[in-house]
ZADRENDO-314981 format. One line per 3 residues: number of its first residue (from 1); for each residue x, y, z negated of N, C-alpha, C. Coordinates in steps of 0.02 Angstrom, whole numbers, plus 50000, padded with zeros to 5 digits. Each point is the difference from the previous one (the first is absolute). Layout:
NUM) X/Y/Z/X/Y/Z/X/Y/Z | ...
***
This chain:
1) 49534/49090/50061/49977/49951/49939/50035/49925/49997 | 50015/49986/49956/50024/49946/50000/49968/49944/50003 | 50013/49939/50020/49960/49938/49991/50015/49976/49929
4) 49948/49951/49976/50029/49957/49940/50061/49962/50017 | 50016/49982/50053/50044/49956/50011/50083/50041/50001 | 49990/50064/50014/50044/50045/50005/50028/50030/49930
7) 49945/50025/49966/50014/50007/49942/50030/49956/49953 | 49971/49929/50007/50026/49969/49971/50086/49964/50010 | 50009/50005/50063/50081/49995/50003/50031/50052/49976
10) 49960/50053/50006/50047/50076/49978/50024/49976/49926 | 49932/49986/49972/50012/49987/49911/50050/49942/49992 | 49990/49959/50037/50061/49939/49991/50054/50016/50003
13) 50019/50060/50046/50076/50013/50029/50010/50050/49920 | 49949/50049/49987/50019/50030/49929/50037/49951/49974 | 49943/49957/49963/50012/49952/49942/50069/49987/50010
16) 50016/49964/50049/50057/49960/50003/50063/50032/50005 | 50011/50071/50022/50065/50039/50022/49980/50073/49942 | 49944/50024/49988/49996/50058/49982/49971/49979/49896
19) 50064/50003/49978/49975/49985/49927/49982/50064/49955 | 49932/49999/49977/49983/50054/49959/49962/50034/50063 | 49974/49981/50060/49969/50035/50053/49945/50045/49982
22) 49966/49983/49941/49952/50053/50000/50001/50078/49961 | 50067/49987/49975/50027/50074/49956/50048/50025/50072 | 49966/50056/50036/50008/50036/50062/50035/50065/49968
25) 49983/50029/49946/50029/50038/49976/50089/49989/49982 | 50010/49947/49991/50068/49979/49986/50048/50022/50060 | 50044/50028/49997/50055/50017/50069/50042/49923/50011
28) 50002/49965/49959/50030/49919/50017/49936/49966/50034 | 49953/50007/49975/49947/49960/50050/49999/50031/50068 | 49996/50057/50020/49991/50034/50046/50062/49975/50047
31) 50066/49990/49965/50048/49994/50040/49994/49926/50030 | 49980/49946/49960/49965/49914/50023/49962/50033/50050 | 49944/50034/50010/49959/50008/50035/50011/50018/50068
34) 50054/50047/49992/50058/50021/50078/50022/49950/50017 | 50034/49954/49950/50050/49970/50038/49961/49924/50023 | 49930/49972/49989/49969/49970/50023/49970/50021/50077
37) 49974/50063/49987/49988/50022/50071/50045/50004/50050 | 50056/50028/49994/50056/49993/50037/50011/49931/50018 | 50018/49955/49971/50018/49931/50015/49945/49974/50039
40) 49960/49999/49979/49916/49964/50066/50025/50043/50065 | 49994/50053/49983/50005/50035/50063/50067/49991/50047 | 50049/49997/49973/50067/49995/50018/49985/49905/50048
43) 49985/49983/49967/49989/49922/50033/49958/49985/50036 | 49933/50028/50007/49946/49995/50045/50027/50041/50067 | 50022/50074/49979/50024/50035/50059/50043/49971/50040
46) 50050/49973/49968/50056/49975/50041/49967/49925/50050 | 49947/49960/49974/49982/49956/50015/49968/50025/50074 | 49950/50048/49970/49955/50037/50067/50050/50024/50058
49) 50053/50012/49962/50040/50039/50050/50047/49948/50067 | 50025/49951/49968/49998/49935/50038/49961/49973/50054 | 49944/50002/49970/49938/49969/50040/49987/50031/50056
52) 49991/50068/49982/49987/50071/50049/50053/49982/50051 | 50061/50006/49986/50045/50008/50056/50010/49964/50040 | 49986/49928/49990/49985/49950/50031/49936/50013/50054
55) 49954/50011/49961/49946/50016/50055/50017/50046/50050 | 50028/50064/49996/50023/50047/50021/50046/49972/50049 | 50036/49960/50014/50042/49971/50030/49982/49958/50047
58) 49935/49950/49982/49957/49967/50031/49956/50049/50060 | 49985/50047/49962/49944/50028/50039/50022/50072/50053 | 50072/50015/49990/50028/50061/50029/49975/50062/49972
61) 49971/49999/49945/49943/50065/49992/50044/50031/49943 | 50006/50066/50020/50040/50056/49963/49947/50012/49930 | 49917/50004/50000/49973/49989/49952/49998/49963/49948
64) 50012/49936/50015/50017/49956/49949/50069/50004/49969 | 50056/49996/50047/50061/50019/49977/50015/50052/49951 | 49966/50057/49998/49997/50056/49964/49963/49992/49945
67) 49962/49959/50001/49949/49978/49925/50051/49940/49963 | 50030/49976/50047/50058/49961/49951/50062/50033/49966 | 50020/50061/50047/50036/50046/49950/49964/50037/49958
70) 49942/50018/50004/49965/50027/49944/50011/49961/49947 | 49980/49927/49982/50002/49960/49964/50062/50010/49955 | 50049/49994/50046/50088/50023/49982/49995/50043/49955
73) 49980/50053/50041/49993/50061/49941/49965/49983/49932 | 49939/49973/50017/49959/49986/49928/50036/49984/49955 | 50042/49934/50023/50047/49971/49953/50061/50058/49946
76) 50014/50025/50046/50056/50067/49991/49951/50029/49936 | 49955/50039/50012/49966/50016/49958/49978/49975/49940 | 49983/49940/49999/49995/49964/49938/50070/49966/49952
79) 50044/50012/50035/50070/50009/49967/49995/50091/49958 | 49995/50040/50041/49975/50080/49974/49977/49966/49936 | 49919/49989/50013/49949/49998/49945/50052/49960/49939
82) 50032/49944/50010/50032/49952/49955/50027/50045/49962 | 50061/50038/50044/50056/50039/49955/49967/50051/49964 | 49935/50032/50039/49976/50070/49964/49974/49973/49927
85) 49963/49950/50014/49975/49978/49909/50045/49982/49954 | 50054/49965/50029/50068/49993/49955/50040/50058/49974 | 50018/50053/50028/50013/50060/49995/49945/50027/49946
88) 49933/49998/50002/49949/50051/49976/50005/49948/49916 | 50020/49927/50003/49997/49982/49938/50057/50002/49952 | 50057/50049/50037/50063/50010/49949/49981/50051/49951
91) 50021/49979/49922/49997/50042/49964/50023/50064/50008 | 50002/50060/49937/49997/50067/50027/50081/50003/49970 | 50041/50036/50031/50069/50005/49987/50001/50095/49983
94) 50072/50010/49981/50022/50075/50002/49986/50049/50057 | 50030/49952/50070/49982/50040/50059/49900/50020/50004 | 49970/49946/49986/49925/49980/50001/49962/50004/49945
97) 49998/50062/49970/49964/49973/49918/49947/49979/50020 | 49953/50021/50044/49932/49974/50008/49996/49936/50028 | 50046/49976/50010/49990/49933/50055/50007/49992/50069
100) 49993/49948/50023/49988/49997/50076/49942/49997/50049 | 49956/49993/49960/49946/49996/50025/49970/50036/50054 | 50030/50045/50030/49965/50027/50067/50049/49956/50054
103) 50047/49961/49985/50033/49954/50058/49929/49956/50030 | 49944/49987/49960/49966/49962/50044/49953/50048/50030 | 49994/50056/49998/49975/50063/50058/50051/50005/50063
106) 50058/49990/49975/50041/50011/50067/50012/49920/50032 | 49960/49946/49982/50017/49951/50030/49941/50004/50042 | 49946/50020/49968/49948/49995/50058/50015/50073/50047
109) 50045/50043/49985/50003/50054/50048/50057/49961/50079 | 50039/49962/49966/50039/49962/50032/49949/49935/50060 | 49957/49973/49962/49960/49965/50044/49974/50050/50050
112) 49955/50053/49984/49967/50052/50037/50051/50020/50066 | 50079/50012/49986/50025/50024/50040/50012/49948/50059 | 50028/49940/49955/50009/49946/50069/49931/49985/50034
115) 49958/49993/49985/49935/50012/50025/49983/50040/50056 | 50037/50070/49991/49970/50056/50042/50069/49964/50065 | 50047/49995/49965/50063/49983/50058/49987/49944/50052
118) 49970/49933/49957/49968/49944/50042/49956/50044/50059 | 49977/50042/49979/49919/50007/50044/50031/50032/50058 | 50052/50059/50000/50032/50042/50033/50026/49950/50064
121) 50046/49949/49969/50025/49955/50050/49965/49961/50031 | 49946/49971/49958/49942/49981/50064/49955/50031/50043 | 50003/50065/49975/49973/50050/50073/50050/50008/50049
124) 50063/50012/49977/50044/50009/50075/49991/49919/50034 | 50007/49941/49967/49987/49950/50032/49938/49987/50045 | 49962/50022/49984/49938/49985/50032/49979/50047/50050
127) 50009/50076/49999/50008/50053/50033/50066/49958/50072 | 50043/49970/49978/50054/49975/50045/49956/49947/50048 | 49963/49965/49974/49951/49942/50020/49950/50038/50045
130) 49983/50039/49969/49953/50031/50056/50010/50009/50061 | 50057/50038/50010/50034/50043/50039/50047/49955/50058 | 50013/49928/49981/50031/49941/50023/49960/49942/49978
133) 49946/49993/50031/49949/49921/49943/50056/49961/50055 | 49980/49943/49949/50024/49916/50027/49949/49949/49983 | 50004/49934/50054/49957/49968/49970/50003/49974/49939
136) 49932/49979/49958/50020/49981/49924/49980/49921/50012 | 50024/49942/49967/49979/49943/50004/49966/49956/49950 | 49937/49990/50007/49958/49978/49943/50023/49911/49987
139) 49989/49983/49929/49998/49942/49992/49969/49988/49935 | 49984/49934/49970/49962/49985/49953/50026/49999/49925 | 50065/49990/50018/50057/49993/49953/50006/50090/49970
142) 50027/50040/50044/50006/50074/49985/49922/50008/49962 | 49944/50005/50042/49946/50010/49967/49963/49977/49931 | 50030/49939/49983/50007/49960/49923/50043/50044/49967
145) 50063/50023/50011/50033/50022/49952/49967/50062/49975 | 49985/50048/50067/49961/50067/49963/49937/49988/49980 | 49967/49959/49990/49949/49982/49975/50018/49984/49926
148) 50054/49963/49986/50011/49984/49933/50025/50062/49966 | 50040/50041/50042/50027/50060/49960/49943/50045/49980 | 49958/50006/50040/49935/50050/49978/49981/49969/49939
151) 49995/49927/49991/49962/49973/49942/50062/50017/49933 | 50064/49995/50015/50048/49998/49944/50006/50091/49972 | 49977/50039/50067/50021/50072/49973/49925/50013/49966
154) 49934/49976/50015/49954/50011/49948/50011/49977/49944 | 50029/49954/49975/50011/49974/49928/50058/50039/49975 | 50032/50024/50034/50049/50044/49984/49989/50068/49979
157) 49945/50022/50033/49961/50068/49980/49976/49990/49940 | 49943/49953/50015/49961/49987/49924/50046/49969/49946 | 50042/49985/50002/50059/49976/49945/50028/50064/49970
160) 50029/50043/50033/50030/50074/50000/49955/50040/49967 | 49921/50010/50029/49960/50048/49979/49973/49981/49914 | 50006/49931/49999/49974/49984/49940/50067/50010/49938
163) 50046/49996/50026/50067/50033/49954/50008/50055/49986 | 49969/50062/50053/50000/50062/49999/49962/50027/49961 | 49916/49967/49996/49954/50013/49960/50022/49985/49927
166) 50031/49945/49989/50017/49986/49939/50053/50052/49953 | 50040/50024/50044/50081/50022/49993/49966/50097/50014 | 49960/50008/50036/49982/50072/50016/50068/50004/50031
169) 50034/49971/50049/50061/50006/50022/49988/50024/50085 | 50027/50052/50009/50002/50041/50055/50043/49948/50057 | 50047/49993/49974/50045/49951/50033/49981/49930/50038
172) 49955/49965/49956/49971/49941/50026/49951/50014/50038 | 49959/50058/49974/49953/50033/50054/50018/50013/50070 | 50051/50035/50013/50027/49991/50045/50025/49945/50039
175) 50017/49942/49964/50032/49942/50033/49940/49979/50019 | 49932/49981/49974/49935/49990/50008/49988/50028/50067 | 49994/50073/50012/49979/50033/50060/50042/49975/50060
178) 50060/49980/49985/50044/49984/50067/49979/49925/50024 | 50000/49970/49940/49959/49929/50017/49932/50008/50053 | 49973/50040/49968/49916/50013/50035/50026/50020/50076
181) 50029/50043/49986/50015/50025/50099/50026/49954/50030 | 50058/49962/49968/50026/49944/50037/49929/49952/50056 | 49967/49993/49937/49940/49949/50020/49949/50036/50073
184) 50021/50052/49996/49965/50036/50054/50035/50002/50050 | 50058/50012/49993/50049/49992/50039/50003/49929/50048 | 50015/49960/49957/49986/49921/50028/49964/49987/50028
187) 49917/50027/49995/49947/49963/50027/50000/50057/50065 | 50034/50048/50014/49990/50048/50059/50050/49961/50052 | 50043/49976/49951/50057/49966/50051/49979/49934/50023
190) 49953/49957/49971/49973/49951/50018/49930/50005/50064 | 49989/50056/49970/49931/50019/50044/50031/50007/50061 | 50072/50057/50026/50035/50005/50045/50019/49933/50039
193) 50014/49941/49977/50027/49960/50023/49941/49943/50031 | 49945/50012/49967/49939/49959/50028/49974/50048/50063 | 49978/50056/49989/49996/50045/50050/50035/49989/50069
196) 50065/50013/49993/50060/49995/50066/49985/49932/50020 | 50000/49947/49958/49986/49931/50027/49957/49995/50051 | 49927/50022/49963/49940/49984/50043/49992/50043/50050
199) 50014/50055/50001/49992/50048/50027/50060/50026/50070 | 50040/49978/49987/50062/50010/50039/50021/50081/49998 | 49964/50034/49945/50037/50065/50002/50028/50021/49949
202) 50067/50009/49998/50042/50029/49945/49983/50046/49954 | 49989/49992/49951/49987/50055/49947/50046/49986/49934 | 50056/49973/50011/50036/49982/49945/50027/50075/49974
205) 50023/50053/50042/50040/50045/49968/49951/50042/49973 | 49929/50013/50035/49952/50046/49963/49981/49966/49940 | 50004/49928/49993/49962/49974/49930/50069/49996/49937
208) 50069/50024/50039/50052/50004/49972/49990/50074/49964 | 49974/50052/50043/49999/50060/49979/49954/50013/49946 | 49927/49955/49991/49964/50012/49957/50022/49974/49935
211) 50053/49941/50015/50021/49972/49926/50043/50058/49975 | 50049/50020/50044/50039/50058/49971/49965/50064/49951 | 49927/50003/50033/49958/50062/49980/49972/49976/49930
214) 49988/49931/50004/49966/49974/49926/50069/50014/49953 | 50052/49961/50012/50068/49995/49955/50018/50095/49968 | 49979/50039/50062/50031/50059/49964/49959/50040/49963
217) 49922/49985/49996/49972/50026/49966/50004/49980/49924 | 50010/49922/50001/50003/49960/49940/50058/50038/49963 | 50047/50012/50046/50077/50030/49966/49988/50059/49953
220) 49960/50055/50064/49975/50058/49952/49961/49995/49963 | 49953/49981/49975/49953/49994/49961/50036/49949/49930 | 50044/49970/49990/50049/49971/49958/50044/50051/49975
223) 50029/50033/50048/50049/50054/49973/49962/50061/49975 | 49938/50015/50009/49966/50034/49956/49982/49970/49952 | 49982/49962/49975/49994/49954/49936/50054/49996/49963
226) 50063/49992/50011/50048/50012/49970/50049/50074/49978 | 49994/50037/50039/50024/50073/50012/49958/50028/49934 | 49939/49986/50013/49956/50045/49928/50017/49989/49938
229) 50016/49958/49995/50025/49979/49912/50079/50047/50006 | 50033/49998/50052/50065/50010/49990/50000/50075/50001 | 49955/50031/50038/50002/50062/49987/49948/50037/49954
232) 49986/49959/49946/49956/50024/49944/49937/50012/50007 | 49947/49955/50026/49925/49999/49993/49959/49991/49939 | 49954/50030/49996/49968/50013/49945/49993/49933/49978
235) 49990/49991/49923/50002/49922/49952/49909/49979/50030 | 50006/49940/49981/49931/49956/50009/49968/50023/49952 | 49938/50031/50026/49940/50033/49972/49964/49957/49926
238) 50010/49926/50029/49990/49961/49946/50040/49989/49942 | 50064/50003/50002/50038/50001/49950/49999/50062/49978 | 49995/50068/50028/49988/50074/49964/49936/49988/49949
241) 49943/49965/50020/49956/49984/49947/50011/49953/49965 | 50020/49953/50006/50029/49961/49942/50044/50031/49942 | 50030/50034/50054/50064/50034/49902/49949/50062/49973
244) 49948/50025/50044/49949/50046/49972/49971/49982/49945 | 49965/49943/50026/49966/49971/49956/50027/49951/49922 | 50041/49981/50026/50046/49967/49942/50018/50053/49947
247) 50020/50045/50034/50033/50083/49948/49937/50007/49959 | 49944/50020/50032/49931/50035/49973/49991/49957/49963 | 49985/49936/50003/49974/49945/49945/50030/50009/49946
250) 50034/50043/49983/50041/50020/49940/49939/50063/49960 | 49970/49989/49961/49958/50058/49971/50046/50053/49977 | 50063/50008/49972/50031/50042/49987/50041/50044/50057
253) 49991/49966/50075/50024/50058/50047/49945/50025/50034 | 49992/50068/50015/49943/50046/50015/50005/49991/50084 | 50059/50009/50017/50001/49999/50082/50071/49989/50036
256) 50004/49986/50043/50064/49983/50031/50011/50046/50063 | 50049/50044/50015/50014/50031/50076/50092/49980/50003 | 50008/50046/50056/50066/49985/50015/50039/49916/50022
259) 49949/49966/50021/50006/49937/50022/50053/49997/50051 | 50049/49958/50007/50047/49989/50058/50026/49929/50000 | 49995/49980/50063/50018/49913/50010/50058/50007/50032
262) 50066/49967/50003/50047/50006/50024/49995/49919/50036 | 50004/49987/50050/50022/49945/50039/50079/49972/50001 | 50021/49953/49972/50066/49999/50009/49995/49922/50040
265) 49958/49977/50034/49983/49941/50012/49961/49953/49963 | 49969/49947/50018/49951/49964/49986/50024/49969/49932 | 49976/50007/49938/50033/49976/49935/50053/50042/49975
268) 49999/50071/50038/50056/50046/49939/49953/50060/50013 | 49955/50007/49976/49949/50067/49984/49998/50037/49953 | 50008/50063/49991/49993/50057/49945/49957/50036/50012
271) 49966/50020/49932/49958/50033/49998/50017/50056/49951 | 49973/50066/49999/49999/50046/49943/49955/50028/50007 | 49972/50025/49929/49937/50054/50001/50003/50033/49929
274) 49951/50040/49990/49985/50036/49953/49933/49979/49971 | 50006/49983/49936/49945/49987/49967/49971/50046/49938 | 49951/50030/50006/49971/50053/49955/49965/49972/49932
277) 50052/50034/49948/49975/49984/49920/49978/50021/49972 | 49965/50003/49943/49983/50050/49943/50065/50044/49984 | 50004/50063/49979/50050/50034/49972/49997/49982/49932
280) 49956/49979/49958/49993/49983/49939/50017/49936/49983 | 50009/49959/50038/50018/49924/49987/50057/50000/49971 | 50018/49946/49944/50061/49985/50004/50044/49966/50058
283) 50068/50052/49995/50045/49968/50057/50047/49952/50003 | 49990/49972/49937/50035/49920/50002/49958/49963/50013 | 49930/50004/49993/49958/49948/50027/49986/50005/50061
286) 49991/50062/50016/49994/49996/50079/50078/50001/50052 | 50043/50013/49975/50052/49970/50027/50005/49899/49984 | 49984/49976/49978/49993/49940/50004/49932/49987/50042
289) 49951/50021/50003/49942/49993/50037/50024/50003/50085 | 50045/50067/50021/50017/49985/50055/50062/49951/50024 | 50031/49973/49966/50046/49964/49995/49955/49926/50019
292) 49961/49979/49948/49943/49945/50020/49972/49985/50076 | 49984/50089/50014/49957/50005/50053/50042/49981/50070 | 50079/50008/50000/50047/50001/50053/50010/49943/50007
295) 50003/49965/49939/50011/49900/50010/49928/49992/50027 | 49964/50011/49981/49921/49967/50038/50018/50008/50059 | 50009/50062/50038/50008/50020/50076/50047/49933/50026
298) 50069/49993/49961/50042/49962/50040/49981/49920/50005 | 49954/49981/49950/49976/49922/49999/49942/50010/50055 | 49967/50046/49985/49928/50001/50054/50017/50004/50070
301) 50034/50049/50030/50023/50021/50063/50076/49972/50031 | 50049/49967/49959/50064/50026/50017/50038/50046/50011 | 49974/50062/49963/50058/50039/50011/50033/50019/49942
304) 50026/50063/50028/50043/50031/49923/49972/50052/50013 | 49974/50049/49929/49947/50027/49988/50048/50054/49961 | 49983/50063/50002/50019/50057/49968/49947/50065/49985
307) 49988/49992/49941/49926/50049/49975/50026/50054/49933 | 49992/50061/50039/50024/50062/49968/49942/50006/49951 | 49999/50040/49926/49941/50001/49966/50009/50083/50015
310) 49919/50018/50004/49986/50053/50030/49943/50019/49927 | 50041/50039/49968/49922/50022/49930/49965/50050/50026 | 49945/49997/49966/49929/50055/50034/49955/50003/49945
313) 49961/50066/49996/49967/49973/49960/49926/49983/50012 | 49988/49965/49952/49932/49942/50015/49940/50022/49954 | 50036/50033/49934/49931/49994/49945/49974/50086/50003
316) 49995/50023/50055/49986/50077/50009/49936/49995/50033 | 49951/50013/49984/49922/49997/50047/50007/50035/50061 | 50017/50080/49968/50021/50065/50039/50032/49974/50055
319) 50062/49969/49996/50045/49997/50058/50001/49936/50039 | 49945/49961/49976/49990/49921/50031/49960/50028/50057 | 49944/50037/49971/49950/50032/50060/50032/50029/50040
322) 50036/50046/49983/50037/50061/50051/50037/49959/50043 | 50043/49937/49983/50038/49954/50046/49959/49965/50050 | 49945/49998/49978/49938/49962/50041/49990/50040/50049
325) 49977/50064/49989/49975/50044/50037/50053/50035/50063 | 50058/49996/49975/50051/50035/50044/50011/49910/50059 | 49983/49957/49963/50009/49922/50046/49947/50009/50054
328) 49948/50029/49977/49944/50008/50061/50018/50042/50049 | 50016/50070/49983/50025/50045/50030/50041/49966/50059 | 50052/49955/49972/50052/49984/50047/49958/49950/50052
331) 49972/49975/49974/49966/49936/50054/49940/50052/50062 | 49982/50060/49966/49968/50041/50076/50047/50009/50049 | 50065/50004/49978/50063/49986/50068/50005/49973/50026
334) 50000/49934/49957/50011/49935/50048/49975/49953/49945 | 49965/49951/50006/49966/49947/49974/50067/49954/49955 | 50052/50002/50035/50057/49961/49970/50054/50020/49964
337) 49968/50069/49996/50063/50055/49948/49979/49986/49920 | 50046/49995/49969/50005/50008/49928/50053/50021/49958 | 49980/50026/49953/50050/50032/49948/50023/49966/49948
340) 50066/50021/49962/50007/49964/49946/50044/50057/49965 | 50038/49993/49936/50025/50037/49958/49977/50057/49989 | 49918/49998/49993/49974/50057/49999/50019/50032/49928
343) 49989/50058/49989/50011/50047/49932/49978/50069/50007 | 49976/50022/49948/49973/50073/49984/50040/50058/49957 | 49998/50051/50024/50028/50046/49938/49937/50059/50008
346) 49966/50013/49945/49959/50061/50005/50038/50070/49954 | 49971/50037/50039/50014/50084/49981/49965/50032/49989 | 50005/50064/49993/49960/50048/49969/49958/50030/50073
349) 50029/49983/50069/49985/50045/50059/49978/49951/50044 | 50038/49946/49992/49997/49933/50066/50018/49929/49970 | 49972/49940/50031/50024/49945/49984/50055/49955/50049
352) 50050/49991/49977/50037/49968/50054/49987/49915/49988 | 49973/49989/50072/49997/49915/50012/50065/49984/50024 | 50031/49948/49982/50068/49994/50027/49988/49903/50010
355) 50007/49998/50051/49986/49913/50038/50044/49998/50048 | 50023/49936/50025/50012/49965/50074/49933/49978/50014 | 50000/50013/50087/49957/49968/50048/50044/49955/50044
358) 49974/49948/49996/50026/49943/50042/49964/50010/50070 | 50034/50003/50065/49961/50009/50055/50005/49940/50039 | 49964/49990/50046/50010/49930/50032/50028/50018/50064
361) 50035/49962/50028/50041/50020/50066/49961/50023/50083 | 49934/49989/49999/49963/49996/50054/49942/50065/49972 | 50035/50039/49954/49963/50064/49985/50018/50059/50052
364) 49958/50025/50034/50026/50061/50047/50016/50068/49963 | 49996/50007/49934/50006/50053/49973/50095/50008/49978 | 50026/50049/50001/50057/50006/50000/50023/50002/49911
367) 50050/49984/49979/50021/50029/49924/49963/50050/49966 | 50014/50069/50027/49985/50055/49992/49921/50020/49999 | 49979/49955/50062/49926/49996/49992/49948/49981/49959
370) 50033/49952/49980/49981/49949/49937/49997/50054/49944 | 50053/50024/49977/50008/50037/49948/49959/50060/49999 | 49991/50039/50066/49950/50056/49988/49935/49980/50007
373) 49980/49942/50025/49929/49990/50005/49984/49969/49930 | 50047/49966/49964/49978/49982/49942/49978/50055/49927 | 50061/50057/50030/49985/50068/49956/49946/50036/50014
376) 49962/49996/50059/49951/50029/50010/49951/49950/49971 | 49974/49942/49997/49965/49979/49986/49990/49992/49938 | 50051/50012/49956/50016/49993/49926/49972/50088/49980
379) 50013/50037/50021/49977/50084/49999/49919/49991/50013 | 49979/49959/50058/49940/50004/50019/49956/49979/49912 | 50021/49954/49978/49982/49972/49949/49998/50052/49933
382) 50055/50028/49991/50012/50036/49952/50069/50060/50004 | 49974/50045/50014/50043/50047/50030/50079/50020/49952 | 49983/49950/49935/50049/50019/49943/50052/49937/50020
385) 49999/49965/50052/50052/49949/50011/50046/50000/50033 | 50047/50001/49984/50065/50008/50046/50032/49943/50021 | 50020/49960/50055/50018/49929/50028/50102/50010/49983
388) 50026/49939/49976/50061/49996/50010/50005/49928/50032 | 50011/50011/50061/49987/49925/50031/50075/49984/50034 | 50012/49913/49980/50071/49971/50026/49953/49957/50052
391) 50008/49994/50072/49970/49958/50039/50052/49948/50021 | 49962/49942/49991/50052/49934/50012/49950/49959/50067 | 50051/49965/50016/49973/49945/50067/49991/49936/49976
394) 49951/49970/50031/49988/49925/49974/50057/49962/50028 | 50009/49936/49973/50054/49953/50029/49965/49955/50005 | 49923/49985/49997/49984/49942/49987/49936/50009/50056
397) 49951/49947/50036/49956/50024/50036/49936/50005/49960
***
């Protein structure tokens, strides 16, 4: 949690260097956020690297020296963050018609890989020091440098955590996690120096190993956070619900289905869905309504939306009642299961119930089992019912 002073300083930097900083959906604003985060990280980490390298030379401590090179790698990852946000802010072109927003995710992945590499090198150096221990020299100056480093890294953690919350940025969250792991690492190094000085027992290598473990853990968690959107994770449930409520707020739209959200990077999100409208409505008026809803979604959520009109019967009480009845049958198989595109054809010997059913990904039934069970439940209600079912799978949580 940030203190009032930290929040004030962050807001002061944003007001000074990021024009329009409140409009976080604008790719140009996100680029400026990345430039600010990267520049601050480069300057502070270079200063910390020099200070800790001096302390490492003075104390002959492998853990202090390793911590100095850890800060040097942090400066390099800040460059990666800066370049990543710069690339993400570029306009779409013929080779990248969906923009370059995913460069921000790649920047976060680059930071994570750098953290993991540093962790491996720290572990190798620590094991070498455990096998071949050397005396460590304590000094008040080196202890002071390490204490100052901890305070600066705590501020960097709070600063980047604040920015990541504002932007919902995995890259900045990875940078914040790196800063927090550095705090733990430097605290362990400082503890090792103090213990070694007062007890004359060299634990420098073991402390370095603990530092490496924290760094590797931070790198792994950051890599996972940046890989998920690249691989295609489920969209934010709040965004999905917001889209649903916005579309259904229009009384002419009876329902929605087949909602898909494609994430091409922050500020570059596209959504498509089917909106159920009355088959008896004026097609020109309905088309105008759909255009207005698409624009509304774009303004409200900073997304590019495409809506397909799905005409259904809405003024037939018998069809409406049967649609609701079949919907309840689907929920008997799974509470999250829904139906859409329902229609019926009646004949002298049987009635065809034709519809699509949306199956959640955690449903244990196969597609064929879903069809078979729904057909059975329908026949139990009325032996005249024959089902023609298309099975769809949900793309949202």
